[in-house]
C-alpha positions in Angstrom: 98.8 119.2 -50.4 102.3 118.6 -48.9 103.1 119.2 -45.2 105.4 122.0 -46.3 102.6 123.7 -48.2 100.3 123.3 -45.3 102.6 125.1 -42.8 103.3 127.9 -45.4 99.6 128.4 -45.8 99.0 128.6 -42.0 101.9 130.7 -40.9 100.2 132.0 -37.7 99.5 128.5 -36.5 103.1 127.5 -37.4 104.6 130.4 -35.4 102.5 129.6 -32.3 103.6 125.9 -32.4 107.2 126.9 -32.7 106.9 129.2 -29.7 105.3 126.5 -27.5 108.0 124.0 -28.5 110.8 126.4 -27.7 109.4 127.3 -24.3 108.8 123.6 -23.5 112.4 122.7 -24.4 113.8 125.6 -22.4 111.8 124.6 -19.3 112.4 120.9 -19.4 114.3 120.0 -16.1 117.0 117.9 -17.6 119.2 118.6 -14.6 116.4 117.4 -12.3 116.0 114.2 -14.3 119.8 113.6 -14.2 119.9 114.4 -10.5 117.2 111.8 -9.8 119.2 109.2 -11.6 122.3 110.2 -9.6 120.2 110.0 -6.4 119.1 106.5 -7.3 122.6 105.4 -8.1 123.9 107.0 -4.9 121.3 105.3 -2.8 122.1 101.9 -4.4 125.8 102.4 -3.7 125.1 103.5 -0.1 123.0 100.3 0.4 125.8 98.1 -0.9 128.3 99.8 1.3 126.1 99.3 4.4 125.7 95.7 3.6 129.4 95.2 3.2 130.1 97.1 6.4 127.5 95.2 8.3 129.1 91.8 7.3 132.6 92.9 8.1 134.4 91.0 10.9 137.7 92.1 12.5 140.6 89.6 12.2 141.1 87.4 15.2 144.5 86.7 16.8 144.5 83.3 18.4 147.8 84.0 20.2 149.6 81.1 18.5 151.0 83.2 15.6 148.0 82.6 13.3 145.5 85.3 12.4 142.0 84.4 11.2 140.6 86.7 8.5 136.9 87.2 7.9 136.0 84.9 10.9 132.6 83.1 10.8 132.0 84.0 7.2 132.2 82.1 3.9 135.5 83.9 3.1 137.2 82.8 6.3 140.9 82.1 5.9 144.1 82.1 8.0 147.5 83.7 7.6 150.7 83.3 9.6 151.8 86.5 11.3 155.4 85.8 10.3 154.2 86.1 6.6 152.9 89.6 7.3 155.9 90.5 9.4 159.0 88.5 8.4 161.4 87.7 11.2 158.8 88.4 13.9 158.9 84.7 15.1 162.7 84.7 15.4 164.2 84.6 18.9 166.5 87.4 17.8 163.6 89.4 16.3 163.6 93.2 16.3 160.8 93.2 18.8 162.9 91.3 21.4 165.9 93.5 20.7 164.0 96.7 21.0 162.4 95.6 24.2 165.8 95.0 25.7 166.9 98.5 24.7 164.2 100.3 26.6 165.7 103.1 28.7 169.2 102.8 27.1 169.7 105.8 24.9 173.2 105.1 23.5 172.4 101.4 22.7 169.2 102.5 21.0 171.0 104.9 18.7 173.6 102.2 17.9 171.0 99.6 17.1 169.2 102.1 14.8 172.5 102.7 12.8 173.0 98.9 12.5 169.5 98.4 11.3 170.0 101.1 8.6 173.2 99.3 7.4 171.4 96.0 7.3 168.4 97.3 5.4 170.6 98.9 2.7 172.0 95.5 1.6 169.7 92.7 2.7 167.5 90.9 0.2 164.2 91.0 1.9 160.8 92.6 1.5 161.6 94.9 4.4 164.9 95.9 2.8 163.3 96.5 -0.6 160.7 98.8 1.0 163.3 100.7 3.0 165.4 101.3 -0.1 162.4 102.4 -2.1 161.7 105.1 0.5 165.3 106.2 0.7 165.7 106.4 -3.1 162.5 108.5 -3.4 163.8 110.9 -0.8 167.1 111.4 -2.8 165.2 112.3 -5.9 165.0 116.0 -7.0 162.2 118.1 -5.7 161.5 121.0 -8.2 159.6 124.1 -7.3 156.1 123.5 -8.9 154.8 126.9 -8.2 155.5 127.9 -11.9 154.3 124.7 -13.4 151.5 125.1 -15.9 149.1 122.8 -14.0 149.8 124.6 -10.8 149.3 128.0 -12.4 145.9 126.9 -13.8 144.8 125.9 -10.3 145.9 129.3 -9.1 143.9 131.0 -11.8 140.8 129.1 -10.9 141.2 130.0 -7.2 141.8 133.6 -8.1 138.6 134.0 -10.1 136.2 131.5 -8.7 133.0 133.4 -9.5 132.2 131.6 -12.8 132.5 128.3 -11.1 130.4 129.4 -8.1 127.6 130.4 -10.4 127.0 126.8 -11.3 126.0 126.1 -7.7 124.3 129.4 -6.9 120.9 127.8 -7.0 121.6 125.5 -4.1 120.1 126.6 -0.8 120.8 125.0 2.6 118.1 125.2 5.2 118.9 124.2 8.8 116.1 124.0 11.3 116.8 124.0 15.0 114.0 122.6 17.2 113.9 123.0 20.9 113.2 119.7 22.8 112.5 118.8 26.4 113.1 115.4 28.0 111.7 114.9 31.5 113.9 113.0 33.9 113.6 112.2 37.6 116.2 113.5 40.0 116.0 111.4 43.1 116.4 112.8 46.6 116.5 109.9 49.0 115.4 110.5 52.6 115.6 108.1 55.5 113.2 107.7 58.4 112.9 105.4 61.4 109.7 103.4 61.7 108.7 101.8 65.0 105.4 100.3 66.1 103.2 102.2 68.6 102.8 100.2 71.9 99.9 101.1 74.3 100.0 100.4 78.0 96.9 98.2 78.4 94.5 96.3 76.1 91.8 93.6 76.0 91.2 91.0 73.3 87.7 89.5 72.8 87.1 86.1 71.3 83.9 86.1 69.3 82.6 82.5 68.7 79.3 81.8 67.0 78.0 78.2 66.5 74.8 77.5 64.5 72.4 74.8 66.0 72.3 71.7 63.9 68.7 70.9 64.9 66.2 72.6 67.2 63.5 71.2 69.5 60.0 72.3 68.3 57.4 70.5 70.4 56.3 67.3 72.1 58.2 65.1 74.5 61.9 65.0 74.0 65.1 67.1 74.2 68.8 67.6 73.1 71.9 66.6 74.8 75.6 66.7 73.8 77.3 63.4 73.7 80.9 64.7 73.1 82.8 66.5 70.4 80.8 66.1 67.1 78.0 64.2 68.8 74.4 65.1 69.7 71.6 63.0 71.2 67.9 63.5 70.3 65.4 62.0 72.7 61.9 60.6 71.9 59.9 60.5 75.2 60.9 61.0 78.8 63.9 59.4 80.4 62.9 57.7 83.7 61.6 54.5 85.3 58.0 53.2 86.0 56.3 56.5 85.4 53.3 54.7 83.8 50.8 52.2 85.4 48.1 50.2 83.6 46.7 46.7 83.3 47.3 46.6 79.6 47.4 49.9 77.9 49.4 51.7 75.1 51.2 55.0 76.0 52.5 57.3 73.2 55.4 59.8 73.1 55.7 62.2 70.1 58.3 64.8 69.4 59.0 67.3 66.6 62.5 68.5 65.7 63.5 71.1 63.1 66.6 70.3 61.0 68.5 73.5 60.3 71.8 72.4 58.8 71.6 69.0 57.2 74.8 69.6 55.4 76.7 69.3 58.7 75.1 65.9 59.7 77.4 63.0 59.0 75.2 60.2 60.3 72.1 59.5 62.3 71.3 56.2 64.1 68.5 54.9 66.3 71.0 54.1 69.1 68.9 53.0 72.1 65.3 52.0 72.8 64.3 51.4 76.4 60.9 50.1 77.3 58.7 48.0 79.7 57.0 45.8 78.3 56.7 46.3 74.5 57.7 49.2 72.2 57.4 50.5 68.6 59.2 53.5 67.0 57.8 55.5 64.1 59.2 58.3 61.9 56.8 60.4 59.9 54.0 57.8 60.7 56.1 54.9 59.4 57.2 52.1 61.6 61.0 52.0 61.8 61.6 49.7 64.8 59.8 47.1 66.9 61.3 46.2 70.3 63.0 42.9 71.0 59.9 41.7 73.1 57.7 42.0 70.2 54.3 43.6 70.2 51.0 42.2 71.8 49.9 39.9 74.6 50.9 39.1 77.2 51.2 42.7 78.3 53.1 42.2 81.5 56.5 40.6 81.0 57.9 41.6 84.4 61.1 42.9 82.8 62.7 46.1 81.5 64.3 46.0 78.0 67.2 48.1 76.6 67.7 47.5 72.9 70.6 48.9 70.9 69.3 48.6 67.3 71.9 51.1 65.8 69.5 51.5 62.9 70.6 54.1 60.3 68.1 56.9 60.1 70.3 59.4 58.3 67.7 59.7 55.6 65.4 61.4 58.0 67.9 64.3 58.5 69.2 64.9 55.0 66.9 67.9 54.5 65.7 70.9 56.4 62.3 71.0 58.0 60.3 69.4 60.7 60.9 65.8 61.6 58.3 63.9 63.7 59.2 60.9 65.7 56.8 58.7 67.9 57.2 55.8 70.3 54.3 53.5 71.4 54.8 51.6 74.6 52.5 48.7 75.7 52.6 48.5 79.5 51.2 45.9 81.9 51.5 47.0 85.5 54.1 49.6 85.8 56.5 50.7 83.0 58.3 53.3 81.0 59.5 53.8 77.4 61.7 56.2 75.4 64.3 56.2 72.5 67.6 58.0 71.7 68.8 59.0 68.2 72.5 59.9 68.0 73.7 62.4 65.4 77.4 62.8 64.3 78.2 66.1 62.7 81.0 68.3 61.2 81.4 71.2 63.6 83.4 73.3 61.1 80.2 73.7 59.1 78.4 75.1 62.1 81.0 77.7 63.2 80.1 80.9 61.5 82.3 83.2 63.5 85.6 82.6 65.2 87.5 85.9 65.6 89.8 87.6 68.0 89.7 91.4 68.1 91.5 93.9 70.3 89.5 96.7 71.9 92.0 99.4 70.8 94.5 100.2 68.1 98.1 98.8 68.3 97.1 96.4 71.1 98.7 93.5 69.2 102.0 95.3 69.6 101.6 95.4 73.3 101.0 91.6 73.5 104.0 90.9 71.2 106.3 93.3 73.1 105.4 91.5 76.4 106.0 88.0 75.0 109.2 89.2 73.3 110.5 90.4 76.7 111.1 94.0 75.8 108.8 95.4 78.5 109.4 96.3 82.1 109.1 93.8 84.9 105.5 93.3 86.0 104.0 93.3 82.5 101.6 90.5 81.8 99.2 88.8 79.3 96.5 86.5 80.8 93.1 85.0 80.1 90.2 86.5 82.1 87.4 84.2 80.8 87.7 80.6 79.7 84.5 78.4 79.8 86.3 75.2 78.9 86.8 72.2 81.2 90.1 70.5 81.8 89.7 68.8 78.4 89.6 72.3 76.8 86.0 71.8 75.6 82.7 73.5 76.4 79.1 73.1 75.4 77.8 76.1 73.4 74.7 77.4 75.3 72.9 78.3 72.2 73.4 75.4 69.8 74.0 72.8 72.5 76.9 71.3 70.6 80.3 70.7 72.2 83.2 73.0 71.0 86.8 72.1 71.7 90.0 74.2 71.5 91.5 72.3 68.6 88.5 73.5 66.5 89.0 77.2 67.3 91.4 80.0 66.3 94.5 80.5 68.3 94.7 83.5 70.6 96.8 86.5 69.3 99.6 85.8 71.7 102.6 83.5 71.6 102.1 79.8 72.6 104.5 80.3 75.4 102.0 82.4 77.3 99.8 79.3 77.8 96.4 80.8 76.9 94.0 78.2 75.4 92.0 78.6 72.2 88.8 78.4 74.2 89.6 81.6 76.1 87.0 84.3 75.4 88.9 87.3 76.9 92.6 88.3 77.2 94.0 91.2 79.3 97.4 92.7 78.5 99.2 95.4 80.5 102.8 96.6 80.6 105.3 99.4 80.2 107.4 99.0 77.0 110.1 101.5 76.0 111.4 101.2 72.5 113.4 104.5 72.8 116.2 103.0 75.0 115.8 106.0 77.4 118.8 106.4 79.7 121.1 104.2 77.7 124.5 105.6 76.8 127.2 105.1 74.1 130.7 106.4 73.4 132.2 107.5 70.1 134.8 109.9 68.8 132.6 112.9 69.9 132.4 111.7 73.5 129.9 109.9 75.7 126.2 110.5 75.1 123.0 109.3 76.8 119.5 109.1 75.5 116.9 111.4 77.2 113.5 112.3 75.9 113.4 115.8 74.4 111.6 118.6 76.3 109.2 119.3 73.4 108.7 118.1 69.8 109.5 115.1 67.8 112.1 114.5 65.1 111.4 116.4 61.9 112.0 113.6 59.5 109.3 111.1 60.3 108.0 108.6 57.9 104.5 110.2 58.1 106.1 113.6 57.3 107.7 112.2 54.2 104.5 110.5 53.1 102.6 113.8 53.6 105.2 115.5 51.2 104.1 112.9 48.6 107.5 111.3 48.7 107.6 107.9 47.0 108.3 104.8 49.1 111.4 103.0 47.9 112.3 100.3 50.5 112.1 99.2 54.1 114.9 97.4 55.9 114.0 95.7 59.2 116.7 95.5 61.8 114.9 93.8 64.8 112.6 90.7 64.5 112.2 88.7 67.7 110.1 85.7 68.6 106.7 87.3 67.9 107.7 88.1 64.3 107.1 91.8 64.8 109.6 94.2 63.2 110.4 96.5 66.1 112.8 98.7 64.2 113.0 99.5 60.5 114.7 102.2 58.4 112.6 103.2 55.5 113.8 105.0 52.3 111.7 107.5 50.5 112.4 109.4 47.3 111.5 113.1 47.6 113.0 114.0 44.3 111.5 116.0 41.5 110.9 115.9 37.7 113.3 118.0 35.7 113.0 119.0 32.1 116.3 118.6 30.2 116.4 121.2 27.4 117.8 120.0 24.1 118.1 121.0 20.5 117.6 118.8 17.4 118.8 120.1 14.1 117.6 119.1 10.6 119.3 120.2 7.4 117.8 120.2 3.9 119.5 121.3 0.7 117.4 122.5 -2.2 119.2 122.7 -5.6 117.6 123.7 -8.9 120.7 124.8 -10.8 122.8 122.9 -13.5 124.6 120.8 -10.8 122.0 119.4 -8.5 123.8 116.6 -6.6 126.9 117.7 -4.6 128.5 115.4 -2.1 125.8 114.1 0.2 122.9 116.2 -1.3 121.2 113.3 -3.1 121.7 110.6 -0.4 121.1 110.3 3.3 124.3 109.8 5.3 124.1 108.6 8.9 126.7 110.7 10.7 128.3 109.2 13.8 128.1 112.5 15.8 125.1 112.9 18.0 122.6 115.6 17.1 121.5 115.7 20.7 123.4 118.5 22.4 122.6 117.4 25.9 123.8 113.8 25.4 127.0 115.2 23.9 127.4 117.4 27.0 127.1 114.3 29.3 129.6 112.2 27.4 132.0 115.2 27.2 131.7 115.7 31.0 132.4 111.9 31.4 135.7 112.2 29.4 136.8 115.3 31.2 136.2 114.1 34.7 137.7 110.7 33.9 141.0 112.4 33.2 140.8 114.2 36.6 139.5 111.4 38.8 142.2 108.8 38.4 143.9 106.9 41.3 146.6 104.3 41.4 148.2 102.2 44.1 151.9 102.5 45.0 154.2 100.1 43.2 156.9 100.0 45.9 157.4 100.6 49.7 158.9 104.0 49.2 155.7 105.3 47.5 157.8 106.9 44.8 156.1 105.1 41.9 152.6 104.0 41.1 151.5 100.7 39.6 149.8 101.3 36.2 147.8 98.1 36.4 146.1 99.2 39.6 144.8 102.5 38.1 141.0 103.1 38.3 138.8 106.0 37.5 135.9 107.3 39.7 137.1 105.7 42.9 135.0 106.3 46.0 135.3 106.0 49.7 133.0 104.3 52.2 131.2 106.4 54.8 128.5 105.8 57.4 126.2 107.6 59.8 124.3 106.5 62.8 120.7 106.6 64.1 120.5 106.0 67.8 117.4 105.6 70.0 113.7 105.6 69.1 111.2 107.9 67.6 110.9 110.1 70.7 114.6 110.7 71.4 116.1 109.8 68.1 119.7 110.9 67.4 119.6 111.0 63.6 123.1 111.8 62.3 121.9 110.6 58.8 119.5 113.5 58.3 120.2 115.5 55.2 120.2 119.3 55.4 117.2 120.9 53.8 117.3 122.8 50.5 119.8 122.5 47.7 122.6 124.7 49.2 125.9 124.1 47.5 124.9 121.7 44.7 124.8 124.3 41.9 128.1 125.9 43.1 129.8 122.6 43.4 128.8 121.5 39.9 130.1 124.9 38.7 133.4 124.2 40.4 133.6 120.8 38.7 133.0 122.3 35.3 135.5 125.2 36.0 138.1 122.7 37.0 137.5 120.7 33.8 137.9 123.9 31.7 141.1 124.8 33.5 142.4 121.3 33.0 141.6 121.4 29.2 143.3 124.8 28.9 146.5 123.8 30.6 146.8 120.4 28.9 146.4 122.1 25.5 149.6 124.0 26.1 153.0 122.9 24.7 154.3 119.8 26.4 157.6 121.7 27.3 155.7 124.4 29.2 156.5 124.5 32.9 152.9 125.4 33.6 151.7 122.2 32.0 154.4 120.2 33.8 153.4 121.6 37.1 149.7 120.9 36.4 150.5 117.3 35.4 152.3 116.9 38.7 148.9 117.6 40.4 146.6 115.7 38.1 148.7 112.6 37.4 148.7 109.9 40.0 152.0 108.3 39.0 154.1 110.6 41.2 153.8 112.1 44.7 152.3 115.6 44.2 152.8 116.9 47.7 151.4 120.3 48.5 150.3 121.2 45.0 149.6 124.9 45.4 152.9 125.6 47.2 155.1 123.6 44.9 154.2 125.1 41.5 152.6 128.5 42.2 155.7 130.1 40.6 155.5 127.8 37.5 151.9 129.0 37.0 152.9 132.6 37.3 155.5 132.3 34.7 153.1 131.0 32.1 149.8 132.6 33.1 149.6 134.8 30.0 148.9 131.8 27.8 146.4 130.5 30.3 144.3 133.6 30.8 144.3 134.8 27.1 146.1 138.1 27.6 149.5 139.4 26.7 149.3 142.4 29.1 150.5 140.6 32.3 154.1 140.2 33.3 155.3 137.7 35.9 155.7 140.6 38.3 152.1 141.7 37.6 150.9 138.2 38.5 152.8 138.0 41.7 151.7 141.5 42.8 148.0 141.0 41.9 147.8 137.6 43.5 146.0 136.1 40.5 146.9 132.5 41.5 145.8 133.0 45.0 142.5 134.3 43.7 141.9 131.0 41.9 142.0 129.3 45.3 141.8 132.0 48.0 139.0 134.3 46.9 136.4 131.5 47.0 137.6 130.4 50.4 137.6 134.0 51.7 134.1 134.7 50.5 132.9 131.5 52.1 134.7 132.4 55.3 133.1 135.8 55.4 129.6 134.3 54.9 130.2 131.8 57.7 131.4 134.5 60.1 128.6 136.9 59.3 125.9 134.2 59.4 127.0 132.0 62.3 129.3 134.2 64.3 132.8 134.2 65.8 132.8 130.6 67.2 131.8 128.9 63.9 134.2 131.0 61.8 137.2 130.4 64.1 136.4 126.7 64.4 137.0 126.3 60.6 139.4 129.1 59.6 142.5 130.8 60.9 144.7 133.8 59.7 148.4 133.3 60.1 147.8 130.9 63.0 145.6 133.4 64.8 141.8 133.8 65.0 140.2 134.9 61.7 137.1 136.5 63.3 136.4 139.0 66.0 133.6 138.9 68.6 131.2 140.5 66.1 131.8 137.9 63.4 133.8 140.2 61.3 137.1 139.1 59.7 140.2 140.4 61.6 142.6 142.8 59.9 145.1 139.9 59.6 142.5 137.8 57.7 141.5 140.8 55.5 145.0 141.5 54.4 146.7 138.1 54.6 143.8 135.8 53.7 142.4 132.8 55.5 143.3 129.1 55.6 141.5 126.0 56.5 142.6 124.7 59.9 145.6 126.1 61.6 145.6 127.9 65.0 142.5 127.0 66.9 140.6 125.8 63.8 139.8 122.1 64.1 138.0 121.2 60.8 140.4 122.0 58.0 142.5 118.8 58.0 139.6 116.4 57.2 138.1 118.2 54.2 138.8 117.0 50.6 140.5 119.2 48.1 137.9 120.0 45.5 134.9 119.9 47.9 136.5 122.1 50.5 134.5 125.3 50.4 131.1 123.7 50.0 131.7 120.9 52.5 132.5 123.6 55.0 129.2 125.4 54.4 127.2 122.2 54.7 129.0 121.1 57.9 128.2 124.4 59.6 124.5 124.1 58.5 124.4 120.5 59.8 125.9 121.6 63.1 123.2 124.2 63.4 120.4 121.9 62.3 121.4 118.9 64.3 121.0 119.4 68.1 122.2 115.9 68.8 125.7 114.5 69.2 127.2 113.5 65.9 130.7 112.8 64.8 132.7 115.0 62.4 132.7 112.4 59.6 129.0 112.2 59.8 128.7 116.0 59.2 130.9 115.6 56.2 128.8 112.7 54.9 125.6 114.7 55.3 127.2 117.5 53.2 128.3 115.1 50.5 124.8 113.5 50.4 123.4 117.0 49.7 125.9 117.2 46.8 124.5 113.9 45.5 127.8 112.1 45.3 126.9 109.2 47.6 125.2 105.9 46.9 123.1 104.3 49.7 124.1 100.7 50.5 121.6 100.0 53.2 121.4 99.8 57.0 122.8 97.4 59.6 122.7 97.1 63.4 126.1 98.0 64.9 125.1 97.6 68.6 122.1 96.1 70.5 120.6 97.2 73.7 121.7 95.0 76.7 118.3 95.6 78.2 115.7 94.9 75.5 117.9 93.2 72.9 116.7 95.6 70.3 119.0 97.6 68.0 120.5 100.6 69.8 122.9 102.0 67.2 122.0 101.7 63.5 124.5 102.4 60.8 123.6 103.6 57.3 126.4 102.9 54.8 127.3 104.8 51.6 129.9 104.9 48.9 130.8 108.5 48.2 132.6 109.8 45.1 134.2 113.0 44.0 131.3 114.2 41.9 127.7 113.3 41.1 128.8 112.1 37.7 131.3 109.7 39.2 128.6 108.2 41.4 126.2 107.9 38.4 128.8 106.2 36.2 129.6 103.7 38.9 125.9 102.8 39.2 125.6 102.5 35.4 128.9 100.7 34.6 129.4 98.3 37.4 126.4 96.1 36.6 127.7 95.7 33.1 131.0 94.4 34.4 129.5 92.1 37.0 130.8 94.3 39.8 128.9 95.5 42.9 129.1 97.9 45.8 129.4 95.3 48.6 127.0 95.3 51.5 126.1 97.8 54.2 128.6 96.1 56.6 131.3 95.5 54.0 131.2 98.3 51.4 133.1 97.9 48.2 133.7 101.5 46.9 136.3 100.8 44.3 136.2 102.6 41.0 136.3 101.3 37.4 139.6 99.7 36.4 141.1 101.5 33.4 141.7 98.1 31.7 137.9 97.5 31.9 136.8 100.7 30.2 137.0 99.1 26.7 134.5 96.5 27.8 131.8 99.1 28.6 128.8 99.4 26.3 128.5 103.2 26.4 125.2 103.1 24.5 123.7 101.5 27.7 125.1 104.1 30.1 122.2 106.4 31.0 123.4 109.9 31.9 119.9 111.4 32.3 120.3 112.0 36.0 123.5 114.0 35.4 121.9 116.0 32.6 119.0 116.6 35.0 121.4 118.0 37.6 123.0 120.3 35.1 119.5 121.5 34.1 118.4 121.9 37.7 121.5 124.0 38.5 121.2 126.1 35.3 124.3 124.6 33.6 122.5 123.6 30.4 121.4 126.2 27.7 117.7 126.6 27.0 115.8 128.1 24.1 115.7 131.4 26.0 119.4 131.7 27.1 121.2 129.7 24.4 122.4 132.8 22.6 123.9 134.3 25.7 125.5 131.1 27.0 126.8 129.6 23.7 128.4 132.7 22.0 132.1 132.8 21.4 132.8 135.6 23.9 130.9 133.8 26.7 132.7 130.5 26.1 136.2 131.6 25.4 136.4 135.4 26.1 135.2 137.6 28.9 132.6 135.1 30.1 135.1 132.3 30.5 136.0 131.0 33.9 139.6 131.6 32.9 139.1 135.4 32.6 141.5 137.0 35.2 139.0 139.8 35.9 136.7 137.2 37.5 139.3 136.8 40.2 140.1 140.4 41.0 142.9 141.0 38.4 143.1 144.6 37.0 144.3 143.4 33.6 142.5 143.8 30.3 139.6 141.6 29.6 140.2 138.1 28.1 139.8 138.0 24.3 137.8 135.3 22.6 139.6 132.7 20.5 138.6 134.3 17.2 140.2 137.6 18.1 143.3 136.0 19.5 143.7 133.8 16.4 143.2 136.8 14.1 145.8 138.7 16.0 148.3 135.9 15.7 147.6 135.6 11.9 148.2 139.3 11.2 151.0 139.8 8.6 151.4 136.1 8.3 152.3 134.9 4.7 150.9 131.4 4.9 152.1 130.3 1.4 155.7 131.4 2.2 155.7 129.6 5.5 154.3 126.5 3.9 156.9 126.4 1.2 159.7 127.1 3.7 158.4 124.1 5.8 158.4 121.9 2.7 162.0 122.8 1.9 163.2 122.3 5.4 161.5 118.9 5.4 163.1 117.7 2.1 166.5 119.0 3.4 166.4 116.8 6.4 167.0 113.8 4.2 166.4 110.2 5.2 
């Protein structure tokens, strides 16, 4: 049977197989298979490109006219710059000529015409290139709108639906994930640390010496023979205490060896007898006298032998040691022996300690010896058992102890107390607070007096109880005793802040005929950061860099600035003082409590950046932009910025505030520009007057040269209608406040005046306010003036470098170490900024802006998952919620429109194609 006949015979089976094959072919994912091949090819190409890019080296210019291509690679080569740019090496080169024409407009035009004439005829590569461009410009430029190819493109764009269907199966899924990064925001607090000094104390010297041997029984005894020496006796020392015709008398003694490790040697030093003698140890004869032993008994003579026989072996272990001496006497006689031990006293002293009977007594002794206590103070020994040789015999161990073997007393050598002293008495009146001493500064003459009640609020103990972290301690006074009488400690009382962030991930799923589009099948590493918060920090850096630029004068007339001297984020040195001691401390470095002003000041910084961006985006010919550049650019003298270009702002304010409903007259009548500056100042003035009263308000503000507040703390009619100003009239504080920090520095100064009951100078109040705004870097403490009485530090100075914003301070701390720059010392601060010419040397990937981002989060200037929608919508950023909305400053005009609405309004009835074609025709008509 043939195959054909088989299938004809089984037609049901055949039909089922056909259906299965058709379905299989229809569902086979050829597009997927093709896409996978495209993905593999794309990945290979991406890898090759990354390898090429990673090995790329920029050309190097040696400065000698030769450029090195592909340096430090196998393809390294050199090329002469004159080859790339013919004529550049000539003394009469175009570069030299153009440089000489700078600022000379007629000669510049003439030189350009001459160059055109030369290029039209000369035989050079430059001339050929010039003529090619000119000839191309002279060619005809037909209208291609009716060309067949152009019309085909228009047809595709007009009916794009069939084309779009090929990609309709592609779906892009973007996932936003909220993240949180915890950073620490430091809050450095200073405190003065001084030792406590009591008025009277006693020191006890505890010395314990273990006995080397002890007497147990029999006839004998112990006797010191000097330092490190002990005599042991066998028998009774005397003369003719026996009488006999010829008899033997016996002495026996038992000693207990307690510390054999301390015994260096033992010798039978002396044997005295009349008439014959023998010495035994443990029943064994160890010595026979020089007269021998036996008859005749009476020799009518006394004998003193010095055998110096080594018997150390008898003392090299603990336990009882029995010695015996037999004496043969005829008539009258005596007999005894002496064993001499030498020992190491250090192995017998088990306690040698000085201890004071009360706490802080050592400080009293040190204060007296350092000479900082009142007359009549003393330190003396009240019990010294030693003789003139500074030695004494310990009554328990019977060994001799000398001063050179004991610990020194806890007082200076100059006091003259020996090591053998067993009791020291100290008494005195010691004032570390410099009570009664005076000093003079710009705020007047002040004297230190103990407060009626209480102690300073910022003590080191208080900071420790708040769980503040210890950072450093700087000692200012160390005298002879080595005691630090005065130290300024730094604690960090900051907090952990969570920085909210967003991480986005995008996936594209395609199952249609065309699977791979653009980057769909490969992974591309984009250079933009997906971390919103980091982007915010870098953007703030760029914005504030443009606003925080300073340059030195280039001439004596101060009319021009030297570009080479320009630097960003420049600071100023400042200092505050701490006078007196813990009891009567005048602490002008104390920072006000709370976070008053920080959030508002950061808001002012960001608002100023937004205003700067809006103005600088205007046309370069705008008088508004020109006036703003006068204030922001340090290359000319700005003068009184607000007075000099208020009219210029008014004439262009419509573009700035996003409304076309205001005329110049409206702006002048409504006082919109004054609101940008005056409303904030007025609200702060009202707060100060209502909170602190008439005196505080009039000390800072005036109204038309008169008082701004009445006796009730309310603003006067003149202030209500005409506004207020810093300084002027009887106000004294306005002239010393910086431009941007004005309102908030005022608030902080008033708070400091209320909080500080001591005499501080105006710059110290200003520094305290700036420290609260976290714009200052601590450089340490130094002693400015010492007390003529005690020699201790009287006036301490804490030095800082203060900047115009927290970000400026943070960038200085991050960038200067990279450039090998520092901040100087406490006595010689170096608060310069970052030279503009150095910015290209900064590795920005190593600049950590976490603290700045933490400050933004702490003051609610970063969006979170809960408020992102309300903070980041178009109307909030560019419309009614913008800081540039005139209604925020009291204007009665319509609300500010967002950028989309304004752009749509400008595009209404606009024929883009016609405008584009008209521009092309105008461009071609201009000719070469």
